[in-house]
C-alpha positions as CSV (number, residue, x, y, z in Angstrom):
1,X,67.1,112.2,96.9
2,X,65.2,114.1,99.7
3,X,65.1,117.9,99.3
4,X,68.3,119.5,100.6
5,X,70.0,116.1,101.1
6,X,73.6,116.0,99.9
7,X,76.3,113.3,99.6
8,X,79.7,114.5,100.5
9,X,82.5,112.4,99.0
10,X,85.5,114.8,99.2
11,X,87.1,113.8,102.4
12,X,90.6,114.0,101.0
13,X,90.0,117.8,100.5
14,X,88.5,118.2,104.0
15,X,86.7,115.8,106.2
16,X,83.7,117.3,108.0
17,X,84.3,118.3,111.6
18,X,83.5,115.4,113.9
19,X,80.9,116.3,116.6
20,X,83.3,115.3,119.4
21,X,85.9,117.6,117.9
22,X,83.5,120.5,117.8
23,X,82.8,120.0,121.5
24,X,86.6,119.9,122.3
25,X,87.2,123.1,120.3
26,X,84.3,124.9,122.0
27,X,85.6,123.9,125.4
28,X,89.1,125.1,124.6
29,X,87.8,128.4,123.2
30,X,86.3,129.2,126.5
31,X,89.6,128.9,128.4
32,X,90.8,132.5,129.2
33,X,94.5,131.9,129.7
34,X,97.5,132.2,127.6
35,X,99.4,128.8,127.5
36,X,102.7,130.6,128.2
37,X,101.3,132.1,131.5
38,X,102.2,130.5,134.8
39,X,98.9,131.1,136.6
40,X,96.1,128.6,136.8
41,X,94.3,129.8,133.7
42,X,97.5,129.6,131.7
43,X,98.2,126.1,133.0
44,X,94.8,125.0,131.9
45,X,95.4,126.1,128.4
46,X,98.9,124.5,128.5
47,X,97.3,121.2,129.6
48,X,95.0,121.2,126.6
49,X,98.0,121.6,124.3
50,X,100.0,118.9,126.0
51,X,97.1,116.5,126.0
52,X,96.7,117.0,122.3
53,X,100.4,116.6,121.7
54,X,100.2,113.1,123.3
55,X,97.2,112.2,121.2
56,X,98.7,113.3,117.9
57,X,102.0,111.5,118.8
58,X,100.1,108.2,119.4
59,X,98.5,108.5,116.0
60,X,101.9,108.1,114.3
61,X,103.9,106.1,116.8
62,X,106.0,109.0,118.0
63,X,106.9,110.7,121.3
64,X,104.9,113.8,122.4
65,X,108.0,115.9,123.0
66,X,108.8,115.6,119.2
67,X,105.4,117.0,118.0
68,X,105.5,120.7,116.9
69,X,102.1,122.3,116.0
70,X,101.8,124.5,113.0
71,X,99.0,126.2,111.1
72,X,98.6,123.2,108.8
73,X,100.3,120.7,106.6
74,X,101.6,123.3,104.2
75,X,103.4,125.3,106.9
76,X,104.7,122.1,108.3
77,X,106.3,121.0,105.0
78,X,107.7,124.5,104.5
79,X,109.2,124.5,107.9
80,X,111.0,121.1,107.5
81,X,112.1,121.2,103.8
82,X,115.1,123.5,104.3
83,X,118.8,123.0,104.2
84,X,118.7,123.8,107.9
85,X,117.0,120.5,108.7
86,X,119.7,118.2,110.2
87,X,120.8,115.9,112.9
88,X,122.3,117.7,115.9
89,X,125.9,118.4,115.3
90,X,125.8,117.3,111.7
91,X,125.9,119.5,108.5
92,X,122.7,120.6,106.9
93,X,121.4,119.1,103.7
94,X,122.7,120.3,100.4
95,X,120.4,118.5,98.0
96,X,116.6,117.9,97.9
97,X,115.0,115.0,96.1
98,X,111.3,115.2,95.6
99,X,108.8,112.6,94.4
100,X,107.2,113.7,91.1
101,X,103.7,113.2,92.5
102,X,104.2,115.1,95.8
103,X,101.7,117.7,97.0
104,X,102.3,121.3,95.8
105,X,103.2,122.3,99.4
106,X,106.3,120.1,99.0
107,X,107.1,120.7,95.3
108,X,106.7,124.5,95.7
109,X,107.0,125.1,99.4
110,X,110.6,123.9,100.1
111,X,113.4,126.4,100.8
112,X,116.2,125.0,98.6
113,X,117.6,126.8,95.6
114,X,116.3,125.5,92.3
115,X,119.7,124.1,91.3
116,X,119.7,121.9,94.4
117,X,116.4,120.2,93.7
118,X,115.8,117.0,91.7
119,X,112.5,115.2,90.9
120,X,112.2,111.4,91.5
121,X,110.2,109.7,88.8
122,X,107.2,107.5,89.4
123,X,105.9,104.6,87.2
124,X,102.5,104.3,85.5
125,X,100.8,103.5,88.8
126,X,102.3,106.5,90.5
127,X,104.9,104.5,92.5
128,X,108.3,105.9,93.2
129,X,111.1,104.4,91.1
130,X,113.3,102.9,93.8
131,X,116.0,101.8,91.4
132,X,116.3,105.3,90.1
133,X,116.5,106.6,93.7
134,X,119.2,104.1,94.7
135,X,121.3,105.0,91.6
136,X,121.0,108.7,92.3
137,X,122.0,108.3,96.0
138,X,125.0,106.3,94.9
139,X,126.0,109.2,92.6
140,X,125.5,111.7,95.4
141,X,128.6,110.4,97.2
142,X,129.3,112.6,100.2
143,X,126.6,115.1,99.4
144,X,124.0,115.5,102.2
145,X,120.7,114.6,100.7
146,X,117.1,115.2,102.0
147,X,114.3,113.4,100.2
148,X,110.6,113.9,100.5
149,X,108.2,111.0,99.7
150,X,104.5,111.1,100.5
151,X,103.0,108.2,102.2
152,X,99.7,108.4,100.2
153,X,98.8,110.5,97.2
154,X,96.0,112.9,97.7
155,X,94.7,112.6,94.1
156,X,94.9,108.8,93.5
157,X,95.3,107.3,97.0
158,X,98.3,105.4,95.8
159,X,100.7,104.4,98.6
160,X,104.4,104.9,98.3
161,X,107.2,102.4,99.5
162,X,108.4,104.8,102.1
163,X,110.1,102.2,104.4
164,X,112.2,101.0,101.4
165,X,113.0,104.6,100.4
166,X,114.0,105.4,104.0
167,X,116.4,102.4,104.1
168,X,118.1,103.4,100.9
169,X,118.4,107.0,102.0
170,X,119.9,106.1,105.4
171,X,122.4,103.7,103.8
172,X,123.7,106.7,102.0
173,X,123.7,109.0,105.0
174,X,120.7,111.1,104.0
175,X,117.5,112.2,105.7
176,X,113.9,111.5,104.8
177,X,110.6,113.5,105.2
178,X,107.2,112.0,104.6
179,X,104.0,113.9,103.9
180,X,101.6,111.8,105.9
181,X,98.7,114.2,105.6
182,X,96.5,111.9,103.6
183,X,97.6,108.7,105.2
184,X,97.3,109.3,108.9
185,X,94.1,108.1,110.4
186,X,93.3,106.0,107.3
187,X,96.1,103.5,107.4
188,X,98.5,102.5,110.3
189,X,101.4,105.0,110.5
190,X,104.3,104.2,112.7
191,X,107.4,106.4,112.4
192,X,109.7,103.7,113.8
193,X,108.5,101.0,111.5
194,X,108.7,103.4,108.5
195,X,112.2,104.4,109.5
196,X,111.6,108.1,108.6
197,X,113.2,111.1,110.2
198,X,110.2,113.5,110.1
199,X,106.6,113.6,109.0
200,X,104.0,116.3,108.6
201,X,100.3,116.2,109.4
202,X,97.1,118.2,109.0
203,X,94.0,117.9,111.2
204,X,91.2,118.6,108.8
205,X,91.9,115.4,106.8
206,X,90.7,113.3,109.8
207,X,87.7,115.3,111.0
208,X,89.7,117.9,112.9
209,X,89.6,121.7,112.5
210,X,91.0,123.5,109.5
211,X,94.2,125.5,110.0
212,X,96.1,123.2,112.3
213,X,98.9,120.8,111.5
214,X,102.1,119.4,112.9
215,X,105.7,118.5,112.3
216,X,106.6,115.2,114.0
217,X,110.3,114.4,114.5
218,X,111.6,110.9,114.9
219,X,113.6,112.0,117.9
220,X,114.9,115.1,119.7
221,X,118.2,114.7,117.9
222,X,117.0,116.8,115.0
223,X,117.0,120.5,114.6
224,X,115.6,123.1,112.1
225,X,118.2,125.9,112.0
226,X,116.1,128.2,109.8
227,X,112.7,128.8,111.4
228,X,109.8,130.2,109.4
229,X,108.1,132.2,112.2
230,X,110.3,133.8,114.7
231,X,109.5,135.5,117.9
232,X,108.9,133.9,121.3
233,X,109.9,130.5,122.4
234,X,106.6,128.7,121.8
235,X,106.8,125.1,120.5
236,X,110.3,124.8,121.9
237,X,111.4,127.6,119.6
238,X,110.4,125.7,116.4
239,X,107.4,127.9,115.8
240,X,106.8,131.2,117.5
241,X,103.5,132.8,118.2
242,X,100.7,132.2,120.7
243,X,99.3,128.7,120.2
244,X,95.9,128.1,118.7
245,X,94.7,126.2,121.7
246,X,91.2,125.5,120.5
247,X,92.4,124.1,117.1
248,X,95.1,122.1,118.8
249,X,92.6,120.6,121.2
250,X,90.4,119.6,118.3
251,X,93.3,118.1,116.5
252,X,94.1,115.9,119.5
253,X,90.5,114.7,119.8
254,X,90.3,113.9,116.1
255,X,93.6,112.0,116.3
256,X,92.4,110.0,119.3
257,X,89.2,109.0,117.6
258,X,91.0,108.0,114.4
259,X,93.6,106.0,116.3
260,X,90.9,104.1,118.2
261,X,88.9,103.1,115.2
262,X,91.6,102.7,112.6
263,X,91.3,99.0,111.5
264,X,87.6,98.9,111.7
265,X,87.1,102.1,109.9
266,X,89.6,101.2,107.2
267,X,87.8,98.0,106.4
268,X,84.4,99.7,106.4
269,X,85.6,102.4,104.0
270,X,87.4,99.9,101.8
271,X,84.1,97.9,101.4
272,X,82.2,101.1,100.4
273,X,85.0,102.2,98.1
274,X,85.1,98.9,96.3
275,X,81.3,99.0,95.9
276,X,81.4,102.5,94.5
277,X,84.2,101.5,92.1
278,X,82.3,98.5,90.9
279,X,79.2,100.5,90.3
280,X,81.1,103.0,88.2
281,X,82.5,100.1,86.1
282,X,79.0,98.7,85.7
283,X,77.6,102.1,84.6
284,X,80.5,102.9,82.3
285,X,82.4,99.8,81.3
286,X,85.1,101.9,79.6
287,X,85.8,103.8,82.8
288,X,89.5,103.8,83.9
289,X,90.5,103.7,87.5
290,X,93.8,105.5,88.1
291,X,96.4,103.5,90.0
292,X,94.1,100.5,90.1
293,X,97.1,98.1,90.1
294,X,98.8,99.7,93.1
295,X,98.1,99.6,96.8
296,X,95.8,102.5,97.7
297,X,94.2,104.2,100.6
298,X,91.0,102.3,101.6
299,X,88.9,105.5,101.1
300,X,90.0,106.8,97.7
301,X,89.6,106.1,94.1
302,X,90.1,108.3,91.1
303,X,88.4,107.4,87.8
304,X,87.9,108.8,84.3
305,X,85.2,108.0,81.7
306,X,86.4,108.7,78.2
307,X,84.7,111.7,76.7
308,X,83.6,113.2,80.1
309,X,85.4,116.3,81.2
310,X,86.0,116.8,84.9
311,X,84.9,120.4,85.0
312,X,81.5,119.5,83.4
313,X,81.1,116.4,85.5
314,X,81.8,118.2,88.8
315,X,79.0,120.7,88.1
316,X,76.6,117.9,87.1
317,X,77.4,115.9,90.2
318,X,77.1,119.0,92.4
319,X,73.7,119.8,90.9
320,X,72.7,116.2,91.6
321,X,73.6,116.8,95.3
322,X,77.0,114.9,95.2
323,X,80.2,116.6,96.2
324,X,83.3,115.2,94.4
325,X,86.6,116.6,93.4
326,X,88.8,116.6,90.3
327,X,92.1,115.0,90.7
328,X,93.5,118.3,89.5
329,X,91.6,120.7,91.7
330,X,93.6,123.8,92.6
331,X,93.2,126.3,95.4
332,X,91.2,128.7,93.2
333,X,88.5,126.1,92.8
334,X,89.2,125.8,89.0
335,X,90.4,122.7,87.3
336,X,93.8,122.6,85.8
337,X,96.1,119.9,84.4
338,X,97.3,117.5,87.1
339,X,101.1,117.1,87.6
340,X,100.4,113.8,89.3
341,X,98.7,112.3,86.3
342,X,101.3,113.8,84.0
343,X,104.0,112.1,86.1
344,X,102.2,108.8,85.8
345,X,102.0,109.2,82.0
346,X,98.2,109.4,81.8
347,X,97.1,110.6,78.4
348,X,96.1,114.3,78.5
349,X,92.7,113.5,76.9
350,X,91.9,111.1,79.8
351,X,93.5,113.1,82.6
352,X,91.1,116.0,81.8
353,X,88.3,113.8,83.0
354,X,89.7,112.3,86.2
355,X,87.3,112.6,89.2
356,X,88.2,111.7,92.7
357,X,85.9,110.0,95.2
358,X,87.1,110.1,98.8
359,X,85.1,108.7,101.6
360,X,85.3,109.3,105.3
361,X,83.9,109.0,108.8
362,X,80.5,110.4,107.7
363,X,80.1,108.2,104.6
364,X,77.3,105.6,104.5
365,X,76.1,103.0,102.1
366,X,73.3,105.3,101.2
367,X,75.9,107.9,100.1
368,X,77.4,105.3,97.7
369,X,73.9,104.5,96.3
370,X,73.2,108.2,95.7
371,X,76.6,108.6,94.1
372,X,75.8,105.7,91.7
373,X,72.4,107.2,90.9
374,X,74.0,110.5,90.0
375,X,76.8,108.9,88.1
376,X,74.2,106.9,86.0
377,X,72.4,110.2,85.1
378,X,75.6,112.0,84.2
379,X,76.9,109.1,82.1
380,X,73.5,108.7,80.5
381,X,73.5,112.3,79.4
382,X,77.0,111.9,78.0
383,X,76.1,108.8,75.9
384,X,73.0,110.6,74.6
385,X,75.1,113.4,73.4
386,X,77.5,111.0,71.8
387,X,74.6,109.3,70.0
388,X,73.1,112.5,68.7
389,X,76.5,113.7,67.5
390,X,77.1,110.5,65.6
């Protein structure tokens, strides 16, 4: 590896800012006006926001008027997952059902009381148990249920049967939210085809700026009675505060690029992902790929090599110039036990070693080769230690 050259394979954490996005952000940063002002400078800022709203809406098959910008996917989930989310003129939700493998912003960020929340189990591949869901909805009777099911898991890349879950929920008069943060821009996402009521997004997973996300409603027939940030009437009253015009403009540009190259890029990344996965299996025949029997994002695979701890491996890969993530990385940068792997029934000894490889727009075949070279060195060191200890 050339001096200073690094391989970045942690796009599910944050995908590097696309050059075109950086240009859009800089252009918007230079606009002097407030988007709520009626003068020419204000209208120019407003135009940037509305253009981005159209671009983000197209990414998920929605209408621009139903896109609400937030500070990120976490705020978006916190805003929506409340008893006050409802159809206009209908009662609010009284019970929340959450997939066991959901992101912490869903599991911990909702605004329901603890006694009104239930966890939906997943199988050994991390897929939602639809039979369990159907039985629970039948038991709910007249109770107003909101469920949250992610489209793709951030740790394993496993895809969930969201359309089937939406059909079941609607048959029983409930509502459904989908965390599409990891899926949007990597696989086709169409709100109408999925049949969902609301989804949430984050720009930095698709090469956009950090700190900007969105709530996207299926129609204007939904309301959120309990707002998180109150004040002015920005974002049609859903989210007060002067808009982050530059970040919003960057989000729109990233969404437009992702939309335009979706099929081609998905196939390219799937080819690279499969190659990297095959190399891992060749280097370490006892390696385990988590969720291998399930449909997954084309850019993601999580694997464990028995005897290799994630914390040790991450340091070794980093020193070799390769940036990966543990499936259980938390916000402090430390490694802790993964609730996703626990929900899947992965043995604790194995789950401690799970690493995640996530590719993206900047990933090349050379990156995969450098990853394999680093993996061979890391595994070789592990086997030498095992041999000397025997």
